[in-house]
C-alpha positions as CSV (number, residue, x, y, z in Angstrom):
1,M,139.1,17.3,229.0
2,V,137.9,19.4,231.2
3,A,138.5,23.2,230.4
4,P,139.7,25.9,231.9
5,K,138.4,28.5,233.6
6,R,138.2,32.1,232.1
7,R,139.9,34.6,234.2
8,R,137.3,37.3,234.3
9,A,138.5,40.3,233.6
10,E,139.1,42.8,236.7
11,S,136.4,45.8,237.1
12,N,137.0,49.1,236.4
13,P,136.2,51.0,239.3
14,I,135.3,54.5,237.5
15,D,133.0,52.4,234.8
16,T,131.4,50.6,238.1
17,A,130.8,53.9,239.3
18,N,129.6,55.9,236.2
19,K,126.8,53.1,236.0
20,K,125.1,52.8,239.8
21,S,122.2,54.2,240.2
22,D,121.9,57.5,241.6
23,A,120.9,55.7,245.6
24,D,124.0,53.0,245.5
25,F,126.4,55.9,243.9
26,I,125.3,57.4,247.7
27,K,126.0,54.0,249.1
28,D,129.4,53.1,248.4
29,Y,130.8,56.1,247.4
30,L,129.5,58.7,249.9
31,E,128.3,57.5,252.6
32,P,131.1,55.7,254.2
33,K,132.8,58.0,256.5
34,V,136.0,58.8,255.8
35,P,138.6,60.4,259.0
36,E,140.1,64.2,258.1
37,F,136.3,64.8,256.3
38,K,133.0,66.1,257.9
39,P,130.4,62.8,256.5
40,W,127.7,63.3,254.5
41,A,124.2,64.4,255.5
42,T,121.8,65.6,254.0
43,S,121.4,68.9,255.4
44,W,123.8,71.5,256.4
45,S,122.7,74.6,258.9
46,R,124.9,77.6,259.1
47,P,125.1,79.4,262.4
48,G,122.3,82.4,262.8
49,V,123.0,85.8,263.8
50,P,122.9,86.6,267.3
51,G,119.6,85.9,269.0
52,C,118.0,84.1,265.7
53,A,117.7,80.0,265.5
54,D,120.8,78.3,262.7
55,E,119.6,78.4,258.9
56,V,119.2,74.9,257.8
57,F,119.4,73.7,253.9
58,S,118.3,70.6,252.4
59,I,121.4,68.5,250.6
60,T,121.0,66.0,247.3
61,C,122.9,63.7,245.6
62,A,122.0,63.2,241.2
63,S,122.6,62.5,237.9
64,P,121.9,64.7,235.4
65,A,118.8,62.6,234.4
66,N,117.4,62.5,237.1
67,M,117.2,66.8,238.0
68,D,114.5,68.6,236.5
69,E,115.2,71.4,233.9
70,E,114.8,73.6,237.0
71,T,117.4,72.8,238.6
72,L,120.0,72.4,235.8
73,E,119.1,75.9,234.6
74,E,119.0,77.4,238.8
75,C,122.0,75.5,238.4
76,F,123.3,77.2,235.8
77,E,123.1,80.8,236.6
78,L,124.8,80.6,239.2
79,V,127.9,79.1,237.1
80,E,126.5,82.7,234.7
81,I,126.8,84.9,238.3
82,T,130.3,83.7,240.0
83,S,132.3,82.9,236.2
84,S,130.9,84.2,233.4
85,N,133.3,86.4,233.5
86,D,136.2,84.6,234.6
87,Y,135.2,82.9,231.0
88,E,135.0,86.3,228.7
89,M,137.9,87.2,229.6
90,S,139.6,83.5,229.0
91,T,140.4,81.9,225.2
92,Q,137.8,80.3,226.0
93,K,134.6,82.8,226.1
94,W,131.7,82.3,228.2
95,R,130.0,80.4,225.6
96,P,126.0,79.2,227.1
97,G,125.0,76.4,224.9
98,H,128.5,75.3,225.2
99,K,127.7,74.9,229.2
100,R,124.5,74.2,228.9
101,K,125.2,70.6,227.1
102,E,128.0,69.7,229.6
103,M,126.5,70.2,232.2
104,R,124.5,67.4,231.6
105,S,127.0,65.7,230.2
106,P,125.2,61.8,232.3
107,D,128.1,60.6,234.0
108,L,127.5,63.5,236.3
109,K,127.1,63.6,239.8
110,Y,126.1,67.3,241.5
111,I,125.4,67.9,245.0
112,V,123.3,70.2,245.1
113,V,122.4,72.8,248.4
114,R,119.4,74.6,248.7
115,G,117.3,76.4,250.8
116,P,116.3,78.0,253.9
117,Q,114.0,77.3,254.5
118,H,112.5,80.2,255.5
119,A,113.2,80.7,251.7
120,M,110.1,77.3,250.1
121,T,107.5,78.7,248.2
122,P,104.7,77.3,246.8
123,K,105.9,77.7,243.0
124,N,109.5,76.9,245.1
125,P,109.1,74.0,247.8
126,K,112.2,73.2,247.6
127,G,114.0,76.1,247.9
128,P,117.0,78.4,245.5
129,V,119.3,76.6,244.2
130,L,122.3,78.4,246.0
131,A,125.4,76.3,246.5
132,F,126.5,73.2,244.4
133,T,129.3,70.4,243.2
134,S,129.5,68.6,240.0
135,L,132.0,65.8,239.9
136,M,132.8,63.1,237.0
137,P,135.3,59.6,237.7
138,A,137.0,60.4,235.2
139,F,140.4,59.2,233.4
140,E,142.4,61.6,232.9
141,E,146.0,61.3,231.7
142,G,146.0,58.0,232.7
143,H,145.3,57.8,236.0
144,A,142.0,57.3,237.7
145,V,140.7,60.5,239.9
146,V,137.6,62.1,240.4
147,Y,137.5,64.8,238.4
148,C,135.6,68.0,239.9
149,Y,133.4,69.4,236.7
150,E,132.0,73.1,238.7
151,I,131.9,73.8,242.6
152,H,129.7,77.5,242.9
153,I,128.7,79.1,246.3
154,S,126.5,82.0,246.9
155,R,127.8,85.0,247.3
156,W,125.8,85.2,250.1
157,L,126.9,82.2,252.0
158,Q,130.6,82.1,251.0
159,G,133.1,82.0,253.3
160,D,130.9,79.6,256.4
161,G,132.5,76.6,255.6
162,L,130.2,75.7,252.4
163,G,133.2,74.9,249.9
164,R,135.0,73.1,252.1
165,L,131.9,70.6,252.8
166,L,130.9,70.5,248.9
167,L,135.2,70.0,248.6
168,G,135.3,67.3,251.2
169,Y,132.2,65.0,249.9
170,Q,134.6,65.4,246.2
171,S,137.2,63.7,248.6
172,I,134.7,60.9,250.4
173,V,134.3,60.0,247.2
174,A,137.7,59.8,245.2
175,H,138.3,57.5,248.9
176,N,135.8,55.1,248.8
177,L,136.1,54.4,245.2
178,G,139.2,52.6,246.0
179,P,142.7,52.2,244.1
180,P,143.4,53.0,241.3
181,V,141.8,56.5,242.1
182,S,145.0,58.6,243.0
183,K,143.4,62.3,243.3
184,V,140.7,65.0,242.8
185,M,141.0,67.1,240.0
186,L,139.6,70.3,239.1
187,T,140.8,73.5,236.5
188,C,140.8,76.8,238.1
189,F,141.4,80.2,235.5
190,L,144.3,82.1,237.0
191,S,142.5,85.1,236.8
192,N,139.6,83.6,240.2
193,Y,143.2,84.3,242.7
194,Y,139.8,83.5,245.3
195,A,139.9,80.1,244.2
196,L,143.5,79.7,243.4
197,G,143.9,79.8,247.3
198,F,140.6,79.0,248.6
199,Y,141.8,75.4,247.1
200,K,145.8,75.5,248.0
201,K,144.2,76.2,251.1
202,L,142.7,72.6,251.3
203,G,145.8,70.8,249.8
204,F,145.6,71.4,246.0
205,K,148.8,72.0,243.9
206,V,149.4,72.1,240.8
207,D,148.8,69.2,238.9
208,E,151.4,67.6,236.7
209,S,149.7,68.3,234.0
210,A,148.5,71.8,233.8
211,P,149.5,73.9,231.3
212,K,152.7,75.8,231.6
213,T,154.2,79.5,229.9
214,R,155.8,78.5,226.4
215,E,157.8,79.5,222.9
216,L,156.2,79.5,220.3
217,R,157.0,79.9,216.5
218,G,157.8,83.3,216.0
219,G,159.1,84.5,219.2
220,K,155.9,84.8,220.5
221,T,155.4,83.2,224.6
222,F,152.2,81.8,225.2
223,V,151.8,82.2,229.1
224,P,147.9,79.9,230.2
225,D,145.1,81.5,231.5
226,Y,144.2,78.4,233.3
227,T,146.0,76.1,235.3
228,I,144.9,72.4,236.7
229,L,145.0,71.7,240.3
230,S,144.9,68.3,242.1
231,K,144.9,66.4,245.7
232,A,146.5,63.5,245.9
233,V,144.2,60.7,248.0
234,V,146.1,59.7,251.2
235,R,144.6,56.2,252.1
236,K,144.9,54.2,255.4
237,G,147.4,51.5,253.8
238,D,149.6,54.1,252.5
239,T,152.9,53.6,253.1
240,A,155.2,56.5,254.8
241,K,157.1,57.3,251.8
242,E,154.0,57.0,250.0
243,K,152.5,59.5,251.8
244,A,155.6,62.0,251.3
245,A,155.0,61.6,248.1
246,K,151.5,62.2,247.8
247,E,151.9,65.4,250.2
248,K,155.5,67.1,248.5
249,P,155.2,70.6,247.9
250,A,154.3,71.9,244.3
251,E,157.1,72.1,242.2
252,K,157.9,75.4,240.6
253,E,156.7,76.7,237.1
254,Q,159.7,75.8,234.9
255,P,161.4,78.3,232.1
256,A,159.6,78.9,228.6
257,Q,159.1,75.8,227.1
258,K,159.4,75.2,223.6
259,E,155.8,74.4,221.1
260,K,154.7,70.7,221.4
261,P,151.0,70.2,219.6
262,A,148.2,70.1,221.5
263,E,147.2,66.6,223.9
264,K,144.6,64.5,221.4
265,E,141.5,62.4,222.8
266,G,140.0,60.7,220.9
267,G,141.2,62.6,217.8
268,K,139.7,65.6,219.2
269,T,142.1,68.7,220.8
270,K,141.4,67.7,224.5
271,K,138.6,70.7,226.3
272,R,139.0,71.2,230.1
273,K,136.3,71.5,232.6
274,S,136.6,75.5,234.9
275,S,135.6,75.4,238.5
276,G,135.0,78.5,240.7
277,I,133.7,79.5,243.3
């Protein structure tokens, strides 16, 4: 009697992506073009002032294990410059040691912008880190997603389309991961009005998992200092009904709810990432 063939377990796109080398991650998830978004490129040009040439910046993608400590520290310093005040005003507070550890999570992928060419020196031949975003394919609230951990841009580069480009790369990765990856998610402090407006302009909406104002025991009211935003992945094969559901406006915030136990994940209270511009 011939033994029946064993059914192969379905591959998990999240695990598959996180096991890929940096080169394969770029080839499989960043290089394939996706309508609506600018394609992956290893350089970005900033329009120059009249009479001057455009400034050219380099773009690279790598995991923390394949980045040198100097680059990781430059990324950390950019977070500190752009977002430490928002952290300090929140219940999380600014914790440099915790942030440095989080930024070295092995499954993260960094997209780093350096330059321009005239800023390169013998001591720093690659040029300074002026912007970066980090992402991780992950499961969040039972959904397969691409989570944007960080996006930070130097003040003097804001407003030139770089933020839109970097977030577009996040959506390209989510699209190319294929089903069941359904959206790009990020966390933003409510005190960061500029970033909130920017994300919503690009189509991000308040996610169903975002914390809500709720009544605590004793009559006090809990008001969250951050929110969770998401942008659905719309694919060519989606039906009209599916597209409409993904593109529907965000629901208005509901009245305060009674306190519920904190959500747990792996036995620990879940900690949220925080993105900032």
